[in-house]
Steps between C-alpha positions, in 0.01 A plus 500: 500500500681809377410838650573837346521857624279779379658684207405855595494466879744667741787289640325506840173371353684237296680383814173483695330295228797267458533447877135398526535264204814347652321441829217318319749294300709402801197399709375294203834320477517454878165318484615288206817400682399468867135394482455325164854358472485592130738792425468681168838677504852419617645616834727738307206659319313538831807657661531747211138614549555527877815710456319729255227566756762559772676756283179682421403515868849619596484780241138589588457419872144627494409201281575249775177335620427258782404229251818527294687166456819686603360523854540121533872534575421623852462845646664679793537299820269559796561548872187300580171387342190716539162349590210433262145436619310252279157619389374147554669273754729226364353205686661163575353172375384207707709187449417149388765228522342208316221399263254443787542856628457636146170316473399636841560854365258424213234370738530811726436727199200299385352504850547879521339548159219247564610265221471123492827303551483361145457845333831597336664839556731654240846566637828638372822322607848652514845385611580658837822690435750498783596864491405841638152649463478852357236746387547695176304820434453620143350846454383573146703198394831613656661319795498758779533308829617154600496371854554187704217325678630600845240430767222487239393860563832688468800399295834648388542712189729302268410681175857568396592134544191365327577714194819294449300183421529457125188287455279766660369780276549853625208607277202282410407456135186394315136599522279583797776590741336614827565834670614309808614142519636341816631153437656256742791280399785282621863600446732204469837378374541215255706207629771576242522862616500395867783254449708755305452764774615250764801400289596867472450557873714203595769604249506843669528343843141586598242281670257354239123543513318208662233466231354686198231670709756656734709600202200667329398679820856615565532625143172686499571666834838644402524867586716543186286417194815457291576184696144376434548573129785247494273229641275344229172515690172390340135554590164333431178691561210311657224723646340845469491760772305825466412606144341795325389446142522121496229246586603135504228236502727211592853410598555372145374833361752678724791283383405549135474877535828559682685269260364709210632812677846345524510376859666160555270210594614147577436279197402208728184677626201275418122498546349207691131410495432317822732432792634171361656690209665732754631197696640359175681827437649486852626146437638592160691804630645289780633258240636780281650693793854371455510577126373858518757781451381675821389406849136434584379378838144410408204612293230761547133429425263794451131522421494628142191724516568846647130532593517175703827619656321814622208292632738279693693797637786483748562387853721707727828408333419302185246478218249214504530450123867392475731250661876435487566130453845439649732222391663276759829652626811391310685400816624179653699387804827313445857463636820681397742211438794720397593853391692522169687794347397602145716739296309728261607667176610817683695316767234527771504189717149407605416254777251239379313263732506134401163376619336172573283480183146626550209566264366856469216571257570183305878563469767311691732749673849396610677837518417847628690827481621657826601821317800594716660444840329802656170332414621175656599684819173696512289184473754291696497222239715200586584169333250249637224758567135432423385790282204643309575525126300711257484524122429864435587635158850367464655199332666393827266493803593685819515407868233711675570413865654249736284286731731542798270292723604194300874537573676210671836668571695334217443777245815666360548864396627587149783752459604687183781332304852640517589365154294481182357148465555516122850639454653519848558877485454710812150636548415846627209685647510866401405745775126587509411203275327178597658303214805274536699497175772308326744746343673239279559618142482142370220365720301264269141621577607861439722434202245547221404842632864590565613426145203685347581803714872475422437503123232772506536834328565706814770252612745322266268545201575172323291551189318190380527308827130488576278277711480215244876470462552522877248214549704289251825588673357368823328192358820398318706555815738739324510754782499475879591866567499824301877464457441196277352730234855616420622146441230397248623375163341490155452125545307564821265747330442271203330257737208747526179450307482723190853626545671597176864583439438873464282516809766317701766742376285799599434363847869423562589851383241652737647301791849615404391865472344488847843445657570874468196640684562772752540408869162642603316271258709201608415563869133534410518176297617306807148534643602609847195545720388867519762613244326656199652678205545833677658347811728283286624806315561684830703203627708490181575872522577486872736200500647511151559125462341166580788412738440816702129426523564139610722627783273791602400495866148554628607845627641596158180389328261695724715812457380521136199719442171307492655167608357413837558214739264255322666544159850495651425180688367336179813603304733379770317165527519449122877549485552293818345202324788287364293353217425850367870594497579176314244586228639856464859368477400261219348793307814709542712205387283476188589860411215698659658839579246743646599859413451780752289794386637785708256757635543843357682733741454875485153500338244755609318233713811350667405391852128570442226240522161511327175310556240488220138433600154511346401475132765675291393638163807689372743209529521139621663395828793349309550820301495704820749265666739529204476881510592496869777240477655667194560802724646304792180472704308200630135403439370308801174328584411628845488836679722565801670794671791447259281554194571832325206521255165330448356539149122456522271411212119455499345307792826500699419329828688397815847596372384857436342515845819373662711755307287784631514356851882486485536838330650354180487727195211399272517570125241476229603339169548844345709617794716190471560562130584862578749380762655259249533783249677455167714185511845504349 
C-alpha cells in the first residue's frame, strides 16, 4: 500500500498527513504480525516505516500522539504508580475443581432462573490464562487508561507499560467504535519469552522469575516502561466493563465486535450448548495444557446471553453467571537423591536436583532446577530431603519447598563447586551476583558461544566463519579452543560440506588477516566477563600490551576510569586461570600479534569523559564515541562525579536525572556539536 503526499500542501501539512498514514500502516502490520501471525512485509520494511515516523515526529514534535506506534518503546520512568478507580468493580470468580463441581454450577443457575435440570443453557468457554488481570479504557477508539485489577475497586495506572504490548492496538479500527469502551484482559508471557528472560537473568547473575505469571506481573509493574518494552508481553481480552455507544447481546457478540476493532482474543474461545459441552472443553484443555505456548491453569465458563447475565447478577464478590474451572495443581512430593552441577553456555554453573522419579501432570520428572546456591540456602535444600516439586512454565521443574518435618538427620548440604565439573578450571562468584561461573576459555559447554564471539565483527572479524562452519568445526572435532583456528589447514576445511577450493582459500586468508587485529579487539574477543568493546579498548590503551594486562594487579585495574571492583575481579580471575593463559600462548605462537592503538594525547577532550543518553537524532552513539575518542576523550556508560559532560537526547531518563543531581554539565546535541567545533 503506497501512500503519497499532497502536491500543493505545505511541508507541515504533508508531514501531518504522512504521519497519520504511517501510524495506520504500522498498526496494520502490527496486527498482521502479532495477532494473525501472517506478516505482509519484511522486518526491514517495517523498521523503515517506523524510522520514517520517528523522524517526522522528531522534526514536528506537535505531531506526536498518544496512539503513535513510536510510544511503544517506553516513556519516562515513574516514581510510583497512581491509582485508578474502576467504573465497574473487577470481580473474582468462584472456583470449580472438577467435572462434578462444574455440573453443580449449571444446576445452581437453572434453579435461580427456574429452569428444569434438562434444559440446556448456552455458555462460552475460554482457557483461563495464568497472568495479570488489567482493564483497558478506549475513549473515541484511542487507548487512554490502563490499570491493574488491584483490589477490584481500585488498581494501579500502568498505561505507559501497557502501550509497549505490540499485539494491543493503541487505536481501534473498523466500524461502530463506541465513544467509551472498557475491556478487561489478561496480560501474560509466552513460555518461550519467559524462558528467554530467565536465561538472560541468570546470565547476568540475577535471580530468575519463579513462573510466567510472576514474570508478567513484574514486567508490567516496572516503574521504567523502557524495561517493560524489552519484555515481550501479550494480552487477551475477555470481558466488557462500562461502555457508551456499544450494546452487546451476548458474550460471543462481544468477542466478535472487539476482534473486528483489532483487540486480541484467544483463538481457543468456544461456544458450548449445555454443560456437558463445557465439561468436554475443560477436559480437552487439560489434555492440551502441556502443548500450549503459554500457561493456563484452568478454563472459564460464562453464560453467553448478556440479558441472562444481568438477570443472574452478582453476589458480594463474584458473578453468578461465570465460574473458573481450575486444573489440578502440577505438583508432587518426592526425594532429592543428589545435587548435580550443570554448566551452561555462558559458564553459569547451575545446581540441579536429581530426584526420585515422580509423575506430574502425566510426565515423569527426574530432575528439577535449584537455580543457584542462594536459592538452596534460602529454602535449606539438602540431599536426601523430601520436597514439593512443581512444573510451572519451564522445561525443567523447580523445587518449591522442603518438607522439613520428614527429615531423619541423614540429609547432607550441597556446597558450590570450587572447580568446573566440565573442564576443571577455577570457578568464581562475582560480587553482587548470585551466579557461580566457570571462567575457562576452552570449557566445552561454553565453547560454541566463545568461538562465535571470537570470530564476530566487533572482535577478530574472521569473515566467512559463520554459525554453520563453526558447527562443522565442532562436529568434526577440528577445534577444542579458539587457538585451534590458527592451526587449521586446507585439508581440514575441505572436510566441510559444500566447501570449495576458493571458499577454503578465502576462509584461511580471513583467519590469517585476523592475526593483526588491534589489542582492544583481541581483549574483547577473549570474552572476559563484563569486558565489552569500550572497556577492552580502555584496557589496551592503559596497559599497552597483553603481557602488561596479564600482570596487572587488582589495584592497577580499578585505578582505570570506569573499571570498578566487579570488572577488575573478573579480569583478574580470567588471567589467573591457567587454561586461559595456555590458549592465549598457543595463539601468540601461531603468529597472532595484537597491535596497540594508542590513545590520542593532546586532543581538545584529553582527560574528559562523556556520557550519551536518550534518543540521539543528529548522530549515533558510535559516531559520538569516535568524535570524543579522536580528541583524546572517553565515552563511558554511566554517570558519576568523575563525569565531565552528559549529552542528553530525547526522553533522557535516569542518567540525566543523576547528572543534574551531581551537578554534571548537561549538553544538548547541538551544544555538543558546538563544543566539538570544526575537526581537523
